[in-house]
C-alpha positions in Angstrom: 13.8 -8.2 -17.2 12.5 -5.3 -15.0 12.2 -5.7 -11.3 8.8 -7.0 -10.1 7.3 -4.7 -7.5 4.7 -6.2 -5.1 2.3 -3.6 -3.8 -1.3 -3.8 -2.7 -4.5 -2.2 -1.6 -3.3 -1.4 2.0 -1.5 -2.7 5.0 -1.8 -6.3 6.3 -3.3 -7.7 3.1 -0.6 -10.4 2.4 2.1 -8.7 0.4 4.9 -10.5 2.2 3.2 -13.9 1.7 2.6 -13.1 -2.0 6.2 -11.9 -2.4 7.5 -15.2 -1.0 5.2 -17.2 -3.3 6.1 -15.1 -6.4 9.9 -15.3 -5.6 9.6 -19.1 -5.2 7.5 -19.5 -8.3 10.1 -17.6 -10.4 13.2 -19.0 -8.7 14.1 -15.4 -8.0 15.5 -13.2 -5.2 13.6 -11.0 -2.7 14.3 -7.5 -1.5 12.3 -5.2 0.8 14.3 -1.9 0.8 12.3 -0.2 3.5 11.3 -2.0 6.7 9.5 0.0 9.3 9.1 -1.9 12.6 10.9 -5.1 13.5 10.1 -5.9 17.1 8.3 -9.1 15.9 10.8 -9.8 13.2 11.3 -8.4 9.6 9.5 -9.3 6.4 12.9 -10.3 4.9 13.5 -12.7 7.8 10.0 -14.2 7.3 10.5 -14.7 3.6 14.0 -16.1 4.1 12.7 -18.8 6.5 10.4 -20.0 3.7 12.5 -19.7 0.6 16.1 -19.6 2.0 18.1 -16.7 3.3 20.5 -16.9 0.4 17.8 -15.5 -1.9 17.0 -12.6 0.3 18.8 -9.3 0.3 19.1 -7.1 3.4 17.0 -4.0 3.8 18.5 -0.6 2.8 16.4 1.2 5.5 15.7 -0.7 8.6 13.6 1.5 10.9 12.5 0.6 14.4 9.2 2.4 14.7 6.2 0.5 13.3 4.7 3.5 11.5 4.5 5.1 8.1 8.0 5.0 6.6 8.4 8.7 6.5 7.5 9.0 10.2 9.7 6.1 11.2 12.6 7.6 9.2 12.1 11.0 10.7 12.2 9.5 14.2 15.7 8.2 13.4 16.9 11.4 11.7 17.1 9.9 8.2 15.3 10.5 5.0 14.3 7.7 2.6 15.6 8.5 -0.8 14.2 6.6 -3.8 17.3 7.5 -5.8 19.4 5.8 -3.2 17.2 2.8 -3.4 17.5 2.7 -7.2 21.3 2.9 -6.9 21.3 0.0 -4.5 19.0 -2.2 -6.6 20.4 -5.7 -6.8 21.3 -6.7 -10.3 20.0 -10.2 -10.1 16.9 -11.2 -12.1 14.1 -12.1 -11.4 14.1 -9.6 -8.5 11.0 -9.3 -6.4 10.8 -6.0 -4.5 8.2 -5.7 -1.8 6.8 -2.2 -1.0 5.6 -0.8 2.3 1.8 -0.6 2.5 0.0 0.7 -0.6 0.8 3.0 -3.5 0.3 6.3 -1.6 2.3 5.5 1.5 4.7 8.4 2.0 8.4 7.6 1.9 9.4 11.2 2.8 7.7 14.6 2.8 7.4 14.7 -1.0 7.5 11.2 -2.4 5.4 8.0 -2.1 5.7 4.3 -2.9 4.4 5.0 -6.3 7.3 7.3 -7.0 9.7 4.5 -6.1 7.9 2.2 -8.5 8.4 4.7 -11.3 12.0 5.3 -10.3 12.7 1.6 -10.5 10.7 1.2 -13.8 9.3 -1.9 -12.2 6.5 -4.2 -13.3 3.7 -4.2 -10.7 1.8 -7.1 -9.2 -1.2 -5.9 -7.1 -2.2 -7.8 -4.0 -5.8 -7.7 -2.8 -7.1 -9.4 0.3 -10.8 -10.4 0.1 -12.6 -8.5 2.9 -15.6 -6.3 3.3 -14.6 -3.0 1.6 -11.8 -4.4 -0.5 -13.7 -3.9 -3.8 -13.5 -0.1 -3.2 -9.9 -0.3 -2.1 -8.9 -2.5 -5.0 -10.6 -0.3 -7.7 -9.1 2.9 -6.2 -5.7 1.2 -6.4 -6.3 0.2 -10.0 -7.4 3.7 -10.9 -4.2 5.2 -9.4 -2.1 2.7 -11.4 -4.0 3.7 -14.6 -3.6 7.5 -13.9 0.1 7.1 -13.4 0.7 4.8 -16.3 2.2 2.0 -14.3 2.9 -1.4 -16.0 0.7 -3.8 -14.0 1.0 -7.6 -14.7 -2.1 -8.5 -12.7 -3.8 -9.3 -9.4 -3.0 -11.9 -6.8 -5.8 -12.3 -4.3 -5.3 -13.5 -0.7 -7.9 -15.0 1.5 -11.6 -15.6 0.5 -14.6 -13.5 1.2 -17.8 -13.9 -0.9 -15.8 -14.7 -4.0 -15.9 -11.3 -5.9 -12.4 -11.6 -7.4 -13.6 -11.8 -10.9 -15.7 -8.7 -10.5 -12.6 -6.7 -9.4 -10.8 -8.1 -12.4 -13.6 -7.1 -14.7 -14.1 -3.6 -13.3 -10.4 -2.8 -13.0 -9.4 -4.3 -16.4 -6.4 -5.8 -14.7 -5.8 -9.6 -15.3 -6.2 -12.3 -12.6 -2.9 -14.1 -11.9 -4.0 -16.3 -9.0 -5.6 -16.7 -5.6 -3.9 -17.8 -2.4 -6.1 -19.4 0.2 -6.0 -18.3 3.8 -3.4 -20.2 5.9 -3.0 -19.5 9.6 0.7 -20.5 9.6 1.9 -20.5 6.0 5.2 -22.3 6.1 7.7 -23.7 3.6 5.4 -26.3 2.2 2.5 -24.0 1.8 4.6 -21.4 0.0 6.1 -24.1 -2.3 2.6 -25.5 -3.0 1.1 -22.1 -3.9 4.2 -21.2 -6.0 3.6 -24.3 -8.1 -0.1 -23.4 -8.6 0.3 -19.8 -9.7 3.6 -20.3 -11.6 2.3 -20.9 -15.1 -0.2 -18.0 -15.0 2.4 -15.8 -13.3 5.0 -16.4 -16.1 2.3 -15.7 -18.8 1.4 -12.5 -17.1 5.0 -11.4 -17.0 5.7 -12.5 -20.6 8.3 -15.0 -19.5 8.7 -17.6 -22.3 9.8 -21.0 -20.9 
């Protein structure tokens, strides 16, 4: 089974929550190889508090500055290397890998998150948060996936705004896996509940036969 890469249409759209839910639904492990900014805690720590720290791998690059990864890395005198990330990829499966931002977030001066996805030969799950403007951002993301030949399992939507999820699904040609409602403080029970709800559709989308 290939790694499952969680990416989305931008920053702050719920990738970490979706990563926790998907990891819980599949009984898998979680890894975010690049963390930029941790004054308010790390995404790995947040996920671990909800699914158990034993199922969470530490970051390969843990950068202090909350900025684009290539800038945060430059500030610390390092360069993010997708080959190094691939070499450090945990061998457990299912493995859920959370990206930083969206597909075209720079990792260094030459490579982007999409290059890491290709290097890992990962299956992609796209996260879209329903907000004004997200149709455009979602369809642009879908088009980039198509142009680069990425293997996309489907959409997971986060939050609700005017209920246009099915239109994004129709126009993008990418299947709907599930929708996670907005929760102000999504804790252990919320993650477990949502994992139970999306589990069957998620396994179908990934071709996992029970």
